[in-house]
PyMOL CGO cylinders between C-alpha atoms (Angstrom):
from pymol import cmd
from pymol.cgo import CYLINDER

trace = [
    CYLINDER, -37.13, 40.17, 226.02, -40.45, 41.95, 225.52, 0.3, 1, 1, 1, 1, 1, 1,
    CYLINDER, -40.45, 41.95, 225.52, -39.62, 44.32, 228.38, 0.3, 1, 1, 1, 1, 1, 1,
    CYLINDER, -39.62, 44.32, 228.38, -36.27, 45.20, 226.81, 0.3, 1, 1, 1, 1, 1, 1,
    CYLINDER, -36.27, 45.20, 226.81, -37.91, 45.82, 223.44, 0.3, 1, 1, 1, 1, 1, 1,
    CYLINDER, -37.91, 45.82, 223.44, -40.50, 48.04, 225.09, 0.3, 1, 1, 1, 1, 1, 1,
    CYLINDER, -40.50, 48.04, 225.09, -37.77, 50.14, 226.68, 0.3, 1, 1, 1, 1, 1, 1,
    CYLINDER, -37.77, 50.14, 226.68, -35.97, 50.48, 223.33, 0.3, 1, 1, 1, 1, 1, 1,
    CYLINDER, -35.97, 50.48, 223.33, -39.20, 51.54, 221.63, 0.3, 1, 1, 1, 1, 1, 1,
    CYLINDER, -39.20, 51.54, 221.63, -39.84, 54.15, 224.33, 0.3, 1, 1, 1, 1, 1, 1,
    CYLINDER, -39.84, 54.15, 224.33, -36.32, 55.55, 224.00, 0.3, 1, 1, 1, 1, 1, 1,
    CYLINDER, -36.32, 55.55, 224.00, -36.61, 55.78, 220.22, 0.3, 1, 1, 1, 1, 1, 1,
    CYLINDER, -36.61, 55.78, 220.22, -40.03, 57.41, 220.50, 0.3, 1, 1, 1, 1, 1, 1,
    CYLINDER, -40.03, 57.41, 220.50, -38.68, 59.97, 223.00, 0.3, 1, 1, 1, 1, 1, 1,
    CYLINDER, -38.68, 59.97, 223.00, -35.90, 60.90, 220.60, 0.3, 1, 1, 1, 1, 1, 1,
    CYLINDER, -35.90, 60.90, 220.60, -38.29, 61.24, 217.67, 0.3, 1, 1, 1, 1, 1, 1,
    CYLINDER, -38.29, 61.24, 217.67, -40.85, 63.27, 219.60, 0.3, 1, 1, 1, 1, 1, 1,
    CYLINDER, -40.85, 63.27, 219.60, -38.66, 66.32, 220.11, 0.3, 1, 1, 1, 1, 1, 1,
    CYLINDER, -38.66, 66.32, 220.11, -37.30, 68.97, 217.79, 0.3, 1, 1, 1, 1, 1, 1,
    CYLINDER, -37.30, 68.97, 217.79, -35.37, 72.24, 217.70, 0.3, 1, 1, 1, 1, 1, 1,
    CYLINDER, -35.37, 72.24, 217.70, -37.00, 75.66, 217.58, 0.3, 1, 1, 1, 1, 1, 1,
    CYLINDER, -37.00, 75.66, 217.58, -34.72, 77.96, 215.58, 0.3, 1, 1, 1, 1, 1, 1,
    CYLINDER, -34.72, 77.96, 215.58, -35.07, 81.50, 214.33, 0.3, 1, 1, 1, 1, 1, 1,
    CYLINDER, -35.07, 81.50, 214.33, -33.71, 85.00, 213.91, 0.3, 1, 1, 1, 1, 1, 1,
    CYLINDER, -33.71, 85.00, 213.91, -34.48, 88.35, 215.50, 0.3, 1, 1, 1, 1, 1, 1,
    CYLINDER, -34.48, 88.35, 215.50, -34.81, 90.95, 212.75, 0.3, 1, 1, 1, 1, 1, 1,
    CYLINDER, -34.81, 90.95, 212.75, -34.66, 94.70, 213.27, 0.3, 1, 1, 1, 1, 1, 1,
    CYLINDER, -34.66, 94.70, 213.27, -36.57, 97.25, 211.21, 0.3, 1, 1, 1, 1, 1, 1,
    CYLINDER, -36.57, 97.25, 211.21, -35.67, 100.92, 211.11, 0.3, 1, 1, 1, 1, 1, 1,
    CYLINDER, -35.67, 100.92, 211.11, -32.58, 102.98, 211.71, 0.3, 1, 1, 1, 1, 1, 1,
    CYLINDER, -32.58, 102.98, 211.71, -30.11, 101.56, 214.21, 0.3, 1, 1, 1, 1, 1, 1,
    CYLINDER, -30.11, 101.56, 214.21, -29.68, 103.84, 217.24, 0.3, 1, 1, 1, 1, 1, 1,
    CYLINDER, -29.68, 103.84, 217.24, -26.38, 105.65, 217.57, 0.3, 1, 1, 1, 1, 1, 1,
    CYLINDER, -26.38, 105.65, 217.57, -24.05, 103.72, 219.91, 0.3, 1, 1, 1, 1, 1, 1,
    CYLINDER, -24.05, 103.72, 219.91, -23.92, 105.13, 223.44, 0.3, 1, 1, 1, 1, 1, 1,
    CYLINDER, -23.92, 105.13, 223.44, -20.35, 105.66, 224.59, 0.3, 1, 1, 1, 1, 1, 1,
    CYLINDER, -20.35, 105.66, 224.59, -19.35, 104.48, 228.06, 0.3, 1, 1, 1, 1, 1, 1,
    CYLINDER, -19.35, 104.48, 228.06, -16.94, 106.68, 229.99, 0.3, 1, 1, 1, 1, 1, 1,
    CYLINDER, -16.94, 106.68, 229.99, -14.78, 104.79, 232.48, 0.3, 1, 1, 1, 1, 1, 1,
    CYLINDER, -14.78, 104.79, 232.48, -12.54, 107.69, 233.49, 0.3, 1, 1, 1, 1, 1, 1,
    CYLINDER, -12.54, 107.69, 233.49, -13.64, 107.53, 237.13, 0.3, 1, 1, 1, 1, 1, 1,
    CYLINDER, -13.64, 107.53, 237.13, -11.80, 104.22, 237.64, 0.3, 1, 1, 1, 1, 1, 1,
    CYLINDER, -11.80, 104.22, 237.64, -8.22, 103.91, 236.34, 0.3, 1, 1, 1, 1, 1, 1,
    CYLINDER, -8.22, 103.91, 236.34, -8.39, 100.10, 236.37, 0.3, 1, 1, 1, 1, 1, 1,
    CYLINDER, -8.39, 100.10, 236.37, -11.54, 100.13, 234.24, 0.3, 1, 1, 1, 1, 1, 1,
    CYLINDER, -11.54, 100.13, 234.24, -10.19, 102.69, 231.79, 0.3, 1, 1, 1, 1, 1, 1,
    CYLINDER, -10.19, 102.69, 231.79, -6.85, 100.92, 231.51, 0.3, 1, 1, 1, 1, 1, 1,
    CYLINDER, -6.85, 100.92, 231.51, -8.56, 97.64, 230.64, 0.3, 1, 1, 1, 1, 1, 1,
    CYLINDER, -8.56, 97.64, 230.64, -9.53, 98.87, 227.17, 0.3, 1, 1, 1, 1, 1, 1,
    CYLINDER, -9.53, 98.87, 227.17, -7.49, 100.15, 224.25, 0.3, 1, 1, 1, 1, 1, 1,
    CYLINDER, -7.49, 100.15, 224.25, -10.53, 101.49, 222.41, 0.3, 1, 1, 1, 1, 1, 1,
    CYLINDER, -10.53, 101.49, 222.41, -13.82, 103.19, 223.27, 0.3, 1, 1, 1, 1, 1, 1,
    CYLINDER, -13.82, 103.19, 223.27, -16.52, 100.96, 224.81, 0.3, 1, 1, 1, 1, 1, 1,
    CYLINDER, -16.52, 100.96, 224.81, -20.19, 101.32, 223.88, 0.3, 1, 1, 1, 1, 1, 1,
    CYLINDER, -20.19, 101.32, 223.88, -23.36, 100.22, 225.66, 0.3, 1, 1, 1, 1, 1, 1,
    CYLINDER, -23.36, 100.22, 225.66, -24.86, 96.83, 224.80, 0.3, 1, 1, 1, 1, 1, 1,
    CYLINDER, -24.86, 96.83, 224.80, -28.42, 98.05, 225.39, 0.3, 1, 1, 1, 1, 1, 1,
    CYLINDER, -28.42, 98.05, 225.39, -29.11, 97.91, 221.64, 0.3, 1, 1, 1, 1, 1, 1,
    CYLINDER, -29.11, 97.91, 221.64, -26.77, 95.93, 219.40, 0.3, 1, 1, 1, 1, 1, 1,
    CYLINDER, -26.77, 95.93, 219.40, -27.89, 95.86, 215.76, 0.3, 1, 1, 1, 1, 1, 1,
    CYLINDER, -27.89, 95.86, 215.76, -25.87, 93.33, 213.78, 0.3, 1, 1, 1, 1, 1, 1,
    CYLINDER, -25.87, 93.33, 213.78, -24.55, 93.99, 210.27, 0.3, 1, 1, 1, 1, 1, 1,
    CYLINDER, -24.55, 93.99, 210.27, -27.35, 91.81, 208.81, 0.3, 1, 1, 1, 1, 1, 1,
    CYLINDER, -27.35, 91.81, 208.81, -30.08, 93.96, 210.42, 0.3, 1, 1, 1, 1, 1, 1,
    CYLINDER, -30.08, 93.96, 210.42, -30.75, 91.59, 213.29, 0.3, 1, 1, 1, 1, 1, 1,
    CYLINDER, -30.75, 91.59, 213.29, -30.62, 92.09, 217.05, 0.3, 1, 1, 1, 1, 1, 1,
    CYLINDER, -30.62, 92.09, 217.05, -28.11, 90.61, 219.47, 0.3, 1, 1, 1, 1, 1, 1,
    CYLINDER, -28.11, 90.61, 219.47, -28.85, 89.95, 223.17, 0.3, 1, 1, 1, 1, 1, 1,
    CYLINDER, -28.85, 89.95, 223.17, -32.51, 88.97, 222.80, 0.3, 1, 1, 1, 1, 1, 1,
    CYLINDER, -32.51, 88.97, 222.80, -33.57, 86.36, 225.35, 0.3, 1, 1, 1, 1, 1, 1,
    CYLINDER, -33.57, 86.36, 225.35, -35.82, 83.68, 223.81, 0.3, 1, 1, 1, 1, 1, 1,
    CYLINDER, -35.82, 83.68, 223.81, -37.52, 80.92, 225.78, 0.3, 1, 1, 1, 1, 1, 1,
    CYLINDER, -37.52, 80.92, 225.78, -40.51, 78.58, 226.00, 0.3, 1, 1, 1, 1, 1, 1,
    CYLINDER, -40.51, 78.58, 226.00, -42.96, 80.64, 228.02, 0.3, 1, 1, 1, 1, 1, 1,
    CYLINDER, -42.96, 80.64, 228.02, -45.89, 78.22, 228.27, 0.3, 1, 1, 1, 1, 1, 1,
    CYLINDER, -45.89, 78.22, 228.27, -47.15, 74.84, 227.07, 0.3, 1, 1, 1, 1, 1, 1,
    CYLINDER, -47.15, 74.84, 227.07, -44.76, 72.52, 228.86, 0.3, 1, 1, 1, 1, 1, 1,
    CYLINDER, -44.76, 72.52, 228.86, -46.23, 69.94, 231.22, 0.3, 1, 1, 1, 1, 1, 1,
    CYLINDER, -46.23, 69.94, 231.22, -43.03, 68.28, 232.42, 0.3, 1, 1, 1, 1, 1, 1,
    CYLINDER, -43.03, 68.28, 232.42, -40.93, 69.19, 235.42, 0.3, 1, 1, 1, 1, 1, 1,
    CYLINDER, -40.93, 69.19, 235.42, -37.24, 69.76, 234.79, 0.3, 1, 1, 1, 1, 1, 1,
    CYLINDER, -37.24, 69.76, 234.79, -34.31, 69.25, 237.16, 0.3, 1, 1, 1, 1, 1, 1,
    CYLINDER, -34.31, 69.25, 237.16, -31.78, 72.06, 237.34, 0.3, 1, 1, 1, 1, 1, 1,
    CYLINDER, -31.78, 72.06, 237.34, -28.35, 71.24, 235.84, 0.3, 1, 1, 1, 1, 1, 1,
    CYLINDER, -28.35, 71.24, 235.84, -25.47, 70.60, 238.22, 0.3, 1, 1, 1, 1, 1, 1,
    CYLINDER, -25.47, 70.60, 238.22, -23.23, 72.92, 236.18, 0.3, 1, 1, 1, 1, 1, 1,
    CYLINDER, -23.23, 72.92, 236.18, -22.94, 76.61, 237.05, 0.3, 1, 1, 1, 1, 1, 1,
    CYLINDER, -22.94, 76.61, 237.05, -23.77, 79.59, 234.87, 0.3, 1, 1, 1, 1, 1, 1,
    CYLINDER, -23.77, 79.59, 234.87, -20.78, 81.93, 235.01, 0.3, 1, 1, 1, 1, 1, 1,
    CYLINDER, -20.78, 81.93, 235.01, -21.24, 85.70, 235.08, 0.3, 1, 1, 1, 1, 1, 1,
    CYLINDER, -21.24, 85.70, 235.08, -17.89, 87.46, 234.88, 0.3, 1, 1, 1, 1, 1, 1,
    CYLINDER, -17.89, 87.46, 234.88, -16.90, 91.04, 235.62, 0.3, 1, 1, 1, 1, 1, 1,
    CYLINDER, -16.90, 91.04, 235.62, -14.03, 91.77, 233.28, 0.3, 1, 1, 1, 1, 1, 1,
    CYLINDER, -14.03, 91.77, 233.28, -12.86, 95.13, 232.01, 0.3, 1, 1, 1, 1, 1, 1,
    CYLINDER, -12.86, 95.13, 232.01, -15.59, 96.62, 234.21, 0.3, 1, 1, 1, 1, 1, 1,
    CYLINDER, -15.59, 96.62, 234.21, -18.27, 95.02, 232.06, 0.3, 1, 1, 1, 1, 1, 1,
    CYLINDER, -18.27, 95.02, 232.06, -20.58, 92.11, 232.77, 0.3, 1, 1, 1, 1, 1, 1,
    CYLINDER, -20.58, 92.11, 232.77, -20.10, 89.13, 230.49, 0.3, 1, 1, 1, 1, 1, 1,
    CYLINDER, -20.10, 89.13, 230.49, -22.51, 88.04, 229.21, 0.3, 1, 1, 1, 1, 1, 1,
    CYLINDER, -22.51, 88.04, 229.21, -24.82, 91.06, 229.00, 0.3, 1, 1, 1, 1, 1, 1,
    CYLINDER, -24.82, 91.06, 229.00, -27.92, 88.82, 228.78, 0.3, 1, 1, 1, 1, 1, 1,
    CYLINDER, -27.92, 88.82, 228.78, -28.08, 85.19, 229.89, 0.3, 1, 1, 1, 1, 1, 1,
    CYLINDER, -28.08, 85.19, 229.89, -30.45, 82.42, 230.90, 0.3, 1, 1, 1, 1, 1, 1,
    CYLINDER, -30.45, 82.42, 230.90, -30.45, 80.19, 233.97, 0.3, 1, 1, 1, 1, 1, 1,
    CYLINDER, -30.45, 80.19, 233.97, -32.79, 77.53, 235.31, 0.3, 1, 1, 1, 1, 1, 1,
    CYLINDER, -32.79, 77.53, 235.31, -34.59, 77.75, 238.61, 0.3, 1, 1, 1, 1, 1, 1,
    CYLINDER, -34.59, 77.75, 238.61, -32.35, 76.06, 241.19, 0.3, 1, 1, 1, 1, 1, 1,
    CYLINDER, -32.35, 76.06, 241.19, -29.22, 76.24, 239.02, 0.3, 1, 1, 1, 1, 1, 1,
    CYLINDER, -29.22, 76.24, 239.02, -26.12, 77.84, 240.50, 0.3, 1, 1, 1, 1, 1, 1,
    CYLINDER, -26.12, 77.84, 240.50, -25.01, 81.28, 239.32, 0.3, 1, 1, 1, 1, 1, 1,
    CYLINDER, -25.01, 81.28, 239.32, -21.30, 81.89, 239.84, 0.3, 1, 1, 1, 1, 1, 1,
    CYLINDER, -21.30, 81.89, 239.84, -20.40, 85.60, 239.75, 0.3, 1, 1, 1, 1, 1, 1,
    CYLINDER, -20.40, 85.60, 239.75, -16.67, 86.20, 239.41, 0.3, 1, 1, 1, 1, 1, 1,
    CYLINDER, -16.67, 86.20, 239.41, -14.52, 89.33, 239.63, 0.3, 1, 1, 1, 1, 1, 1,
    CYLINDER, -14.52, 89.33, 239.63, -11.70, 89.29, 237.08, 0.3, 1, 1, 1, 1, 1, 1,
    CYLINDER, -11.70, 89.29, 237.08, -10.78, 92.93, 237.73, 0.3, 1, 1, 1, 1, 1, 1,
    CYLINDER, -10.78, 92.93, 237.73, -8.28, 94.36, 240.21, 0.3, 1, 1, 1, 1, 1, 1,
    CYLINDER, -8.28, 94.36, 240.21, -10.88, 96.82, 241.44, 0.3, 1, 1, 1, 1, 1, 1,
    CYLINDER, -10.88, 96.82, 241.44, -14.00, 96.87, 243.61, 0.3, 1, 1, 1, 1, 1, 1,
    CYLINDER, -14.00, 96.87, 243.61, -17.29, 95.68, 242.17, 0.3, 1, 1, 1, 1, 1, 1,
    CYLINDER, -17.29, 95.68, 242.17, -20.58, 95.46, 244.06, 0.3, 1, 1, 1, 1, 1, 1,
    CYLINDER, -20.58, 95.46, 244.06, -23.11, 93.02, 242.65, 0.3, 1, 1, 1, 1, 1, 1,
    CYLINDER, -23.11, 93.02, 242.65, -26.72, 94.05, 243.25, 0.3, 1, 1, 1, 1, 1, 1,
    CYLINDER, -26.72, 94.05, 243.25, -29.40, 91.56, 242.20, 0.3, 1, 1, 1, 1, 1, 1,
    CYLINDER, -29.40, 91.56, 242.20, -32.67, 93.46, 241.72, 0.3, 1, 1, 1, 1, 1, 1,
    CYLINDER, -32.67, 93.46, 241.72, -35.04, 90.53, 241.93, 0.3, 1, 1, 1, 1, 1, 1,
    CYLINDER, -35.04, 90.53, 241.93, -38.79, 91.17, 241.99, 0.3, 1, 1, 1, 1, 1, 1,
    CYLINDER, -38.79, 91.17, 241.99, -39.84, 87.56, 242.49, 0.3, 1, 1, 1, 1, 1, 1,
    CYLINDER, -39.84, 87.56, 242.49, -36.54, 86.35, 243.93, 0.3, 1, 1, 1, 1, 1, 1,
    CYLINDER, -36.54, 86.35, 243.93, -34.82, 87.90, 246.97, 0.3, 1, 1, 1, 1, 1, 1,
    CYLINDER, -34.82, 87.90, 246.97, -32.54, 90.83, 246.27, 0.3, 1, 1, 1, 1, 1, 1,
    CYLINDER, -32.54, 90.83, 246.27, -28.87, 90.71, 247.22, 0.3, 1, 1, 1, 1, 1, 1,
    CYLINDER, -28.87, 90.71, 247.22, -26.11, 93.30, 247.36, 0.3, 1, 1, 1, 1, 1, 1,
    CYLINDER, -26.11, 93.30, 247.36, -22.60, 91.93, 247.73, 0.3, 1, 1, 1, 1, 1, 1,
    CYLINDER, -22.60, 91.93, 247.73, -19.20, 93.61, 247.47, 0.3, 1, 1, 1, 1, 1, 1,
    CYLINDER, -19.20, 93.61, 247.47, -16.30, 91.95, 245.65, 0.3, 1, 1, 1, 1, 1, 1,
    CYLINDER, -16.30, 91.95, 245.65, -13.29, 94.15, 246.44, 0.3, 1, 1, 1, 1, 1, 1,
    CYLINDER, -13.29, 94.15, 246.44, -10.59, 91.74, 245.29, 0.3, 1, 1, 1, 1, 1, 1,
    CYLINDER, -10.59, 91.74, 245.29, -9.69, 90.15, 241.97, 0.3, 1, 1, 1, 1, 1, 1,
    CYLINDER, -9.69, 90.15, 241.97, -10.61, 86.48, 241.89, 0.3, 1, 1, 1, 1, 1, 1,
    CYLINDER, -10.61, 86.48, 241.89, -13.51, 86.72, 244.34, 0.3, 1, 1, 1, 1, 1, 1,
    CYLINDER, -13.51, 86.72, 244.34, -16.55, 84.55, 243.64, 0.3, 1, 1, 1, 1, 1, 1,
    CYLINDER, -16.55, 84.55, 243.64, -20.20, 84.75, 244.62, 0.3, 1, 1, 1, 1, 1, 1,
    CYLINDER, -20.20, 84.75, 244.62, -22.66, 81.85, 244.39, 0.3, 1, 1, 1, 1, 1, 1,
    CYLINDER, -22.66, 81.85, 244.39, -26.42, 82.33, 244.10, 0.3, 1, 1, 1, 1, 1, 1,
    CYLINDER, -26.42, 82.33, 244.10, -29.51, 80.26, 243.27, 0.3, 1, 1, 1, 1, 1, 1,
    CYLINDER, -29.51, 80.26, 243.27, -32.98, 81.47, 242.36, 0.3, 1, 1, 1, 1, 1, 1,
    CYLINDER, -32.98, 81.47, 242.36, -36.14, 79.66, 243.43, 0.3, 1, 1, 1, 1, 1, 1,
    CYLINDER, -36.14, 79.66, 243.43, -38.70, 81.32, 241.16, 0.3, 1, 1, 1, 1, 1, 1,
    CYLINDER, -38.70, 81.32, 241.16, -39.04, 82.04, 237.47, 0.3, 1, 1, 1, 1, 1, 1,
    CYLINDER, -39.04, 82.04, 237.47, -38.34, 85.66, 236.62, 0.3, 1, 1, 1, 1, 1, 1,
    CYLINDER, -38.34, 85.66, 236.62, -37.99, 87.18, 233.14, 0.3, 1, 1, 1, 1, 1, 1,
    CYLINDER, -37.99, 87.18, 233.14, -35.97, 89.28, 233.45, 0.3, 1, 1, 1, 1, 1, 1,
    CYLINDER, -35.97, 89.28, 233.45, -33.92, 89.91, 236.60, 0.3, 1, 1, 1, 1, 1, 1,
    CYLINDER, -33.92, 89.91, 236.60, -31.55, 92.87, 236.45, 0.3, 1, 1, 1, 1, 1, 1,
    CYLINDER, -31.55, 92.87, 236.45, -28.15, 92.81, 238.11, 0.3, 1, 1, 1, 1, 1, 1,
    CYLINDER, -28.15, 92.81, 238.11, -26.00, 95.90, 238.37, 0.3, 1, 1, 1, 1, 1, 1,
    CYLINDER, -26.00, 95.90, 238.37, -22.78, 97.13, 239.92, 0.3, 1, 1, 1, 1, 1, 1,
    CYLINDER, -22.78, 97.13, 239.92, -23.31, 99.78, 242.58, 0.3, 1, 1, 1, 1, 1, 1,
    CYLINDER, -23.31, 99.78, 242.58, -19.76, 101.07, 242.09, 0.3, 1, 1, 1, 1, 1, 1,
    CYLINDER, -19.76, 101.07, 242.09, -19.79, 101.51, 238.30, 0.3, 1, 1, 1, 1, 1, 1,
    CYLINDER, -19.79, 101.51, 238.30, -23.17, 102.77, 237.13, 0.3, 1, 1, 1, 1, 1, 1,
    CYLINDER, -23.17, 102.77, 237.13, -22.71, 101.64, 233.51, 0.3, 1, 1, 1, 1, 1, 1,
    CYLINDER, -22.71, 101.64, 233.51, -22.43, 97.98, 234.49, 0.3, 1, 1, 1, 1, 1, 1,
    CYLINDER, -22.43, 97.98, 234.49, -25.63, 95.95, 234.22, 0.3, 1, 1, 1, 1, 1, 1,
    CYLINDER, -25.63, 95.95, 234.22, -26.77, 92.57, 233.02, 0.3, 1, 1, 1, 1, 1, 1,
    CYLINDER, -26.77, 92.57, 233.02, -30.06, 90.67, 232.73, 0.3, 1, 1, 1, 1, 1, 1,
    CYLINDER, -30.06, 90.67, 232.73, -30.85, 87.11, 233.76, 0.3, 1, 1, 1, 1, 1, 1,
    CYLINDER, -30.85, 87.11, 233.76, -33.76, 85.12, 232.37, 0.3, 1, 1, 1, 1, 1, 1,
    CYLINDER, -33.76, 85.12, 232.37, -34.66, 82.75, 235.22, 0.3, 1, 1, 1, 1, 1, 1,
    CYLINDER, -34.66, 82.75, 235.22, -36.89, 79.98, 233.86, 0.3, 1, 1, 1, 1, 1, 1,
    CYLINDER, -36.89, 79.98, 233.86, -38.17, 76.59, 234.99, 0.3, 1, 1, 1, 1, 1, 1,
    CYLINDER, -38.17, 76.59, 234.99, -37.13, 74.74, 231.83, 0.3, 1, 1, 1, 1, 1, 1,
    CYLINDER, -37.13, 74.74, 231.83, -33.94, 74.25, 229.76, 0.3, 1, 1, 1, 1, 1, 1,
    CYLINDER, -33.94, 74.25, 229.76, -35.38, 75.64, 226.53, 0.3, 1, 1, 1, 1, 1, 1,
    CYLINDER, -35.38, 75.64, 226.53, -33.88, 79.10, 226.23, 0.3, 1, 1, 1, 1, 1, 1,
    CYLINDER, -33.88, 79.10, 226.23, -31.20, 80.94, 224.31, 0.3, 1, 1, 1, 1, 1, 1,
    CYLINDER, -31.20, 80.94, 224.31, -29.83, 84.44, 223.61, 0.3, 1, 1, 1, 1, 1, 1,
    CYLINDER, -29.83, 84.44, 223.61, -29.55, 85.75, 220.07, 0.3, 1, 1, 1, 1, 1, 1,
    CYLINDER, -29.55, 85.75, 220.07, -25.99, 86.00, 218.80, 0.3, 1, 1, 1, 1, 1, 1,
    CYLINDER, -25.99, 86.00, 218.80, -24.00, 88.28, 216.48, 0.3, 1, 1, 1, 1, 1, 1,
    CYLINDER, -24.00, 88.28, 216.48, -26.00, 86.86, 213.58, 0.3, 1, 1, 1, 1, 1, 1,
    CYLINDER, -26.00, 86.86, 213.58, -29.35, 87.41, 215.33, 0.3, 1, 1, 1, 1, 1, 1,
    CYLINDER, -29.35, 87.41, 215.33, -29.87, 83.65, 215.57, 0.3, 1, 1, 1, 1, 1, 1,
    CYLINDER, -29.87, 83.65, 215.57, -31.12, 81.47, 218.42, 0.3, 1, 1, 1, 1, 1, 1,
    CYLINDER, -31.12, 81.47, 218.42, -31.87, 77.78, 218.92, 0.3, 1, 1, 1, 1, 1, 1,
    CYLINDER, -31.87, 77.78, 218.92, -33.95, 75.98, 221.53, 0.3, 1, 1, 1, 1, 1, 1,
    CYLINDER, -33.95, 75.98, 221.53, -32.70, 72.40, 221.48, 0.3, 1, 1, 1, 1, 1, 1,
    CYLINDER, -32.70, 72.40, 221.48, -34.78, 69.21, 221.78, 0.3, 1, 1, 1, 1, 1, 1,
    CYLINDER, -34.78, 69.21, 221.78, -38.11, 70.78, 222.72, 0.3, 1, 1, 1, 1, 1, 1,
    CYLINDER, -38.11, 70.78, 222.72, -40.71, 68.02, 223.28, 0.3, 1, 1, 1, 1, 1, 1,
    CYLINDER, -40.71, 68.02, 223.28, -43.36, 67.73, 220.58, 0.3, 1, 1, 1, 1, 1, 1,
    CYLINDER, -43.36, 67.73, 220.58, -46.31, 70.00, 221.32, 0.3, 1, 1, 1, 1, 1, 1,
    CYLINDER, -46.31, 70.00, 221.32, -47.69, 73.50, 220.98, 0.3, 1, 1, 1, 1, 1, 1,
    CYLINDER, -47.69, 73.50, 220.98, -46.00, 76.31, 222.85, 0.3, 1, 1, 1, 1, 1, 1,
    CYLINDER, -46.00, 76.31, 222.85, -45.79, 80.04, 223.34, 0.3, 1, 1, 1, 1, 1, 1,
    CYLINDER, -45.79, 80.04, 223.34, -42.29, 81.28, 222.60, 0.3, 1, 1, 1, 1, 1, 1,
    CYLINDER, -42.29, 81.28, 222.60, -41.37, 84.69, 223.98, 0.3, 1, 1, 1, 1, 1, 1,
    CYLINDER, -41.37, 84.69, 223.98, -38.55, 87.01, 222.90, 0.3, 1, 1, 1, 1, 1, 1,
    CYLINDER, -38.55, 87.01, 222.90, -37.42, 89.72, 225.33, 0.3, 1, 1, 1, 1, 1, 1,
    CYLINDER, -37.42, 89.72, 225.33, -35.29, 92.74, 224.51, 0.3, 1, 1, 1, 1, 1, 1,
    CYLINDER, -35.29, 92.74, 224.51, -33.90, 95.21, 227.03, 0.3, 1, 1, 1, 1, 1, 1,
    CYLINDER, -33.90, 95.21, 227.03, -35.18, 98.29, 225.18, 0.3, 1, 1, 1, 1, 1, 1,
    CYLINDER, -35.18, 98.29, 225.18, -37.87, 97.06, 222.77, 0.3, 1, 1, 1, 1, 1, 1,
    CYLINDER, -37.87, 97.06, 222.77, -39.90, 94.87, 225.13, 0.3, 1, 1, 1, 1, 1, 1,
    CYLINDER, -39.90, 94.87, 225.13, -41.40, 91.45, 224.35, 0.3, 1, 1, 1, 1, 1, 1,
    CYLINDER, -41.40, 91.45, 224.35, -42.90, 89.56, 221.42, 0.3, 1, 1, 1, 1, 1, 1,
    CYLINDER, -42.90, 89.56, 221.42, -44.71, 86.22, 221.45, 0.3, 1, 1, 1, 1, 1, 1,
    CYLINDER, -44.71, 86.22, 221.45, -45.22, 83.50, 218.84, 0.3, 1, 1, 1, 1, 1, 1,
    CYLINDER, -45.22, 83.50, 218.84, -47.20, 80.25, 219.02, 0.3, 1, 1, 1, 1, 1, 1,
    CYLINDER, -47.20, 80.25, 219.02, -45.43, 77.27, 217.49, 0.3, 1, 1, 1, 1, 1, 1,
    CYLINDER, -45.43, 77.27, 217.49, -46.08, 73.57, 217.07, 0.3, 1, 1, 1, 1, 1, 1,
    CYLINDER, -46.08, 73.57, 217.07, -42.99, 71.43, 217.48, 0.3, 1, 1, 1, 1, 1, 1,
    CYLINDER, -42.99, 71.43, 217.48, -42.55, 68.07, 215.75, 0.3, 1, 1, 1, 1, 1, 1,
    CYLINDER, -42.55, 68.07, 215.75, -39.55, 65.78, 215.44, 0.3, 1, 1, 1, 1, 1, 1,
    CYLINDER, -39.55, 65.78, 215.44, -38.56, 67.84, 212.39, 0.3, 1, 1, 1, 1, 1, 1,
    CYLINDER, -38.56, 67.84, 212.39, -38.38, 71.02, 214.45, 0.3, 1, 1, 1, 1, 1, 1,
    CYLINDER, -38.38, 71.02, 214.45, -39.86, 74.39, 213.59, 0.3, 1, 1, 1, 1, 1, 1,
    CYLINDER, -39.86, 74.39, 213.59, -38.95, 78.04, 213.13, 0.3, 1, 1, 1, 1, 1, 1,
    CYLINDER, -38.95, 78.04, 213.13, -39.92, 81.11, 215.16, 0.3, 1, 1, 1, 1, 1, 1,
    CYLINDER, -39.92, 81.11, 215.16, -38.75, 84.40, 213.70, 0.3, 1, 1, 1, 1, 1, 1,
    CYLINDER, -38.75, 84.40, 213.70, -39.27, 87.67, 215.56, 0.3, 1, 1, 1, 1, 1, 1,
    CYLINDER, -39.27, 87.67, 215.56, -39.20, 91.26, 214.35, 0.3, 1, 1, 1, 1, 1, 1,
    CYLINDER, -39.20, 91.26, 214.35, -38.55, 94.37, 216.44, 0.3, 1, 1, 1, 1, 1, 1,
]
cmd.load_cgo(trace, "trace")
């Protein structure tokens, strides 16, 4: 009985000794003018959209926050984390990468799919992980990749359509997120402790904040 009680106590303690890190990415200044993307060179790409497409390099939300900022626990963790068995899906649809910014754990599978009836060529420009350059000429084709080293950030681009690019945050822990259309992010169930949280933006660079996480959670707001 005492052994069972000990296990229950440990489980309860584990649940209590973790919290969420939540925050927003604010933007100060005048929002850059949207950069229009011209897809005229490929009829399939152009025909996939009924309105003009703009670059996602800088997306300032209506509440003066930034979308597509990668936020993660950069340092302070002592545990080792097993990669999830589920895949992260990167789709090529309408001659755009979706999502534009994403996170993936070391050792987790990346599944790159082609939802377009046109040729795409996926080029992974890893600096710490091996580069790859793979053609996907047919709709429905899939490419599977895994990365062995942390790398923030790894750029992937299409060698056929020069406007297509995406960024992967490859990290060795599950505590990461990408800011949404409200500029918000949430790192779920971070173990209690003190950490460096980093926010990365494609154009504006990186910011760091030190936080102490308790079972009540904490906030980490960034400003660019």
